[in-house]
N, C-alpha and C positions, 0 to 999 in steps of 0.2 A: 741863716737861720734867724727869723725874729723872735722876739721874746714871747710873742704870742702863739707862737706854732709849737705843738707838742713834740717832743724828741721823736725819732724814726721808730723805737721800739714802741712807745706808746701807741703811735697812729696806727702800728701793724697791730697789735692788739685789739685796738678799738675796731679796726676794719674787720678783723676775724670774727668779734663779736657781732657784729652788723650782719655778717653774711650767715652766722649760725641762726640768728633771729629772722633773717630773711627766710630761710629754708623751713622754718617751723610755721611762717606764715602761710607757705603754700600749701600746707597740712590742714589749717583750720577749716577750709572749707569740707573737706572730707570728714573731719571730726563732727562738724556741724550736721552733715547729713546724716551719719552715724546715729548721732543724738536723737535727730526727728525721727527715725526709723524706730529706734527703741521706744520713743514716747508713742508714736502711732500703734505699736504693736502692743504695748500696754492697755491703750485704749480698746484696741479690737478684742483683746482677751477679757477685758471687762464687761464690753457690751454683749460679746457673744457667750461667754459663761457665765457671768453673774447677773446679765438682766438688768443692769442698773439704769 
């Protein structure tokens, strides 16, 4: 083991955290689509019911 490499335990924790972050990244497009649908629904309600 060279002095620049982190210990195995630290490498494993870093790898676990990267994997958790990667799983969240896969959900981001879904959350973005939901946000766009909510914004579109607000616009439709304003146009239809408030005649803005």
